[in-house]
VODREN-237767 format. One record per residue: x, y, z of N, C-alpha, C in turn; residue in three letters. Coordinates in steps of 0.1 Angstrom, whole numbers, plus 5000, padded with zeros to 4 digits. Last residue first. Example, Ala and Ser with C-alpha at 12.3 -4.5 7.8 and 13.67 -1.06 7.14 Angstrom:
<nodes>
512849785071513749895071512950005079SER513249435078512349555078513249675078ALA
</nodes>
This chain:
<nodes>
795571820841795171870855796171800864ARG795971740816796871820822796671850836ALA793971620802794871520812795871610818THR792971830788792071760797792871680807TYR794071980766794571990781793871920791GLY793071890743792772030747793172050761GLY794071640735792971640744792571790750ASP796071400725795371540718794071550725ILE798971220729797771270737797171400730VAL800270960716800071100712798771140718MET802670750726801270780730801170930726GLU804770530707804570650713802970680717GLU805970340692805570310706805170420714GLY807870560673807270430674807070410689THR809370800653808170770662807870640662PHE811070860633811570820645810570800657PHE809470940611810270830609810970760622LYS807371150607807371070620808470940619ALA807871210582808271320592808371250606GLU806571030565808071010567808671130578ASP803270990578804371040570805771020574SER801570900598801670820585802770860576ALA801671100616802270970620802370880607LEU800571310602802071330606802571170609PHE797871210598798771240587800271250591VAL797171210625797171080617798171110604ILE797071470630798071390637798271260630ALA794871540614796271600611797271530618TRP792771420628793271380613794471440609GLY792471550652793071420651793471380637ILE791571790643792471790652793171660654ASP789371710625790671740619791771760631ASP787271660644787971550638789171590631PRO787771890672787171860660787771740653GLU787171890709787871880697787071870684GLY785472150729785572010725786272010712ILE787172400747786172360735786372210733ARG788772520764787472570764786572520752GLY791272430771791172530760789772580758LEU790672270792791272390795791272490783PRO787672090790788972100783789472250787HIS785072090800785971990805787472000801LEU783472260785784072310797784972210804ALA782572090765783672200761784272250775ASP780671940778781971880774783171980770LEU778872130783779372070793780772000790ALA778072200757778672290764779372230777LYS776971940750778271980743778872090751ARG774771940766775771840768776971870761GLY773172150754773772160768774872070770GLU772772010729773372150731774072170744ALA771271780738772671760732773371890731VAL770071700770770071790759771271800751ASP770471360779770671510780770471580768VAL770271080775769071160779769271290781GLY772270930767772370960781771171030784SER771870920740771470800748771370830762ARG772971160733771571140731770971030739LYS775571130739774871230746773471190745LEU776270930720776370900734775571000743HIS775871080697774870970700775070920714ASN778171250699776771300699775671190702GLU780171040697779871150709778571200710VAL779770950673779770870683779570940697MET779971170654778671110658778671010669PRO782171400672781871310662780471260664THR784071610686782671610684782471530671TRP786071450711785971500698784571490693ILE787671450741786371440736786571520721TYR791071340734790071380744788771380736GLY792671070718791971200717791171220731PRO795570930714794670940725793871060726HIS797070720692796770850694795570850706ILE800070520691798570530694798370680696SER802170350666801870440675800470460679ASN804670170650803470160657803170260667VAL806470120620806270200633804770180637ARG808569890608807069920610806870000622ILE811169790604810769930601809469960600ASN811469550614810969550600810669690596ASP812369600640813169550630812869530617PRO809669670651810769770649811769720639ALA807869490659808069500643809069620641TYR807869460686807969340679808469370664ILE807469720695808869660698808869540689MET804869780685806069870682807469790683ALA803469580698803769560684804769660680ASP803469690724803969550721804369540707THR802269940720803669930725804269790722LYS799669850712800669940704802069930708THR798669710733798969640720799969720712MET798269920752799369820754799669740741GLN796270060739797470130743798570020744ARG794269870738794869920725796369990728VAL793669840764794169720757794869770744ALA792370090770793570040776794369940769GLY790270050754791170150749792470140757LYS788769860767789269840754790269930749SER788169980791788969860792789569830777ALA786470180782787770220788788670100788HIS784270010773785070100764786370140769TYR783369880795783869810784784769900775PRO782570090813783670020816784169930805PRO781070370813781470300802782670190804VAL782570560843781470520832781970420820ASP784370720857783370620864782170600855PRO787670680844786470750846785270660851ALA791370700842790070630844788870740844GLY793870730815793270760828791870690830ILE794470590792795570630801794970660814ILE792270540777793270440777794370470786GLY790970780778790670680788791270550785TYR791970910756792470950769792170850780ILE792470640734791570740740792370800752SER793370510703792970480717792070590721SER793970410672793170510679792770460694LEU797070340659795970290665795170410674ASN798670300629798270430638796970370645ILE801570200615800270160620799870260630ILE803570230586803170300598801770230602SER806470060572805270140572804770190585GLY808669830553808269920565806969990562GLY808969700529810069750535809869840548GLY806669610517807169750513808369790520ARG806569370530806969370516807269500511LYS805569460556806969390554807469400539LYS802969520548803869620552805369580552LEU802069260544802069360533802969480536HIS802169160570802969090558803069180546PRO800369330584801869320586802569260574ILE797669300580798469410572799869390574SER796769110596796669080580797269210573HIS797169210622797869080618797769060603LYS795769460621797269450622797769330617THR793169350620793769450609795169450610CYS793069190643792769130630793469230619PHE793469390664794269260662794269210647PHE791569570660792869620658793769500657VAL789369390666789369460654790869510650GLY789669330692789869220681790069290668LYS789069590702790269520705790669420694VAL786669700691787769780696789169720698ASN784969460685785169590676786469660680VAL785069310708785169250695785469350684ALA784669460729786069410727786269360713GLN781969520726782969640725784369580723VAL780769270728780569350717781469450715GLN781469180754782169120743781869210730ASP779669340771781069350771781769290759TRP777269250762777569380762779169410763GLU777468960768777269000754777669150752ALA777568960796778768920788778668970774GLU776169270810775969130805777269100797THR776669490837776869440822776569300820LEU776469550864775169540857775469490842GLU778969570874778169460880776869450873HIS779869810861780469680858779469570862THR777170030850778169990860778669850857PRO776870110815776270070828777470040838LYS776570190785777070260797776370210808ASN777770000757776770030768777270080780THR779670150732779070040739778070090748GLY781370290713781470320727780770210737SER783570150689782170170693782170210708ILE785670200660785470170674783970210677GLY788370230637786870180639786770150655ALA791070290632790170390639788770340643ASN793970220624792870140632791970240639ASN795370250595794870340606793670270612VAL798370180581797070120584796470210597LEU800270230551799870280564798470210566VAL800970090528801970160535801570200549ASP800569820504800069900517801069950524LEU799769770470800469760481799869830493GLY798169810447799569770445800469750458GLY795569870448796369970449797869950447PHE794369620445793669730437794769840437ASP795669440460795569400447795169530439ALA795369570485796669560481796669510465VAL792469550487793169670487794569660481VAL792169260488791669340478792269480476SER793469210513793969150500793469220488GLU791669350529793169400530793669330517ILE789269190526789469330521790869380520VAL790168950536789568960522789669100518ASN790769000563791568930554791268960540LYS788269110574789469190573790469130563VAL786468890569786069010562787469100561SER787668700585787568670572787368810564ASP787168820612788568800606788668770590GLU785269070622785168940615786568920608ASN785369320633785269210641785169070635ALA785469490610786669470617786669350627VAL783969450581783569430594784969400602ASP783769660552784569560560784169580575MET783669750519782669720531783469620539HIS785470000507785369870509784569850521TYR786070260483785270220495785270060495PHE788770460474787870350470787370300484ARG790470740459789870680471788870570466ALA791470860436792570790445791970730458ASN789270970424789870850419790770780427GLU787371120450787871110438788470970435GLY785771210472787271220474787971190459LEU783071150468783571300469785071310468GLN783170880465782770970454783371100456LYS783770820491784670780481784470860468ALA781470900505782770980508783770940497LEU779570720495779370870492780770950494SER780370490505780570510489780370650487GLU780070530533781470500527781470520511GLY777370570535778170670539779570650532GLU776570310526776070440518776970560522ALA777770140546777970130530777670250523ILE779370100573778370190568778470210553LEU781469950579780269880578779069960574VAL784570040562783370070571782269970570ASP787370190548786670080551785670120562THR788970340521787970370532787170240534ILE792170370510791070270511790170300522ALA793770610492793070570504792070480503VAL796870750484795670670479795070590490LYS797971090491797870940494796770880485ALA798171360492798771290481798671140482GLY796971510511798371500512798971410500GLU794271470506794871600504796271600502LYS794171210515793971240500794571370496ILE794371270542795471180535795371190521CYS792071410547793371480547794571400541LEU790071220542790071350535791571420535ARG790771030561790670990547790671110538CYS790571160586791671100581791771070567ALA787771230585788771330585790171270580SER786870970587786471050575787371170574GLN787770910613787970830602787870900589GLY786271090630787671100628788271010616ILE783171090610784071130622785571150621GLY782870820586782470920595783470970606LEU784270610573782970680566782570810575ALA786170450583786470560576785370650571GLY786670220600785770320604785970450597GLY790170220588788970150593787970260600THR792170310561791470360573790270280577VAL795070260545793870200548793270240562LEU797170420521796470430534795170360535VAL799970420502798570370502798170350517VAL801670700489801570610499800070550500LYS802070910470802170770466801970670477ASP802571150495802571120481802970970478LYS802271270518801971120518801871080503LEU802671530515803371470526803271310526ARG801371690496802371590491803171520502GLY801072030507800571900501801771810497MET
</nodes>
């Protein structure tokens, strides 16, 4: 315990899944955590569970005014900002590229790409005031390799990978570290809902996903949450511009 003592951490999409794990583990390690999400009931419930060092803020990462106002509120409430976890994301519509509408494409880019841009843009001045900090961007294995489905999602995660490297170089002189995490399949509400929309039996679908990973199982949110803790901590002080792949061996083939 205490790896993040006195650090202020803002997590987007913090109410469920990987984001929720990040919030829980950062609190466990001594951080003060701003849980942000569009899911109000879930976010407020989590903040109550986590106690006085956690607060929930309703924030839409695709809306720049919402992002700016919430980040300013977090800084006012907690006294600063040390770590930004850009976790919020959606999978979007699963159609071949030639069948996608502009609206279906734009919806995914607005959350997964513009959301990272807006949150980074409005966090940077506050991180500079602290003399440095850590930005952790959640990409995907599909920001590195391809697959024949969900084109908007894969494109968005490739963009996040490159945004990470660019910002790592831009803000290195300010001692702001920027890294990306590339999970394999993690059992979260997003993955479960993707299986449901695909029309497959969820239990059978999970078994199929387990089989894709050499370790024989799909990942759990804490498998990623602990990596977020590491990148947020001073243990990772020489990590920047890195791609942390956590995928149970999926991409080792």
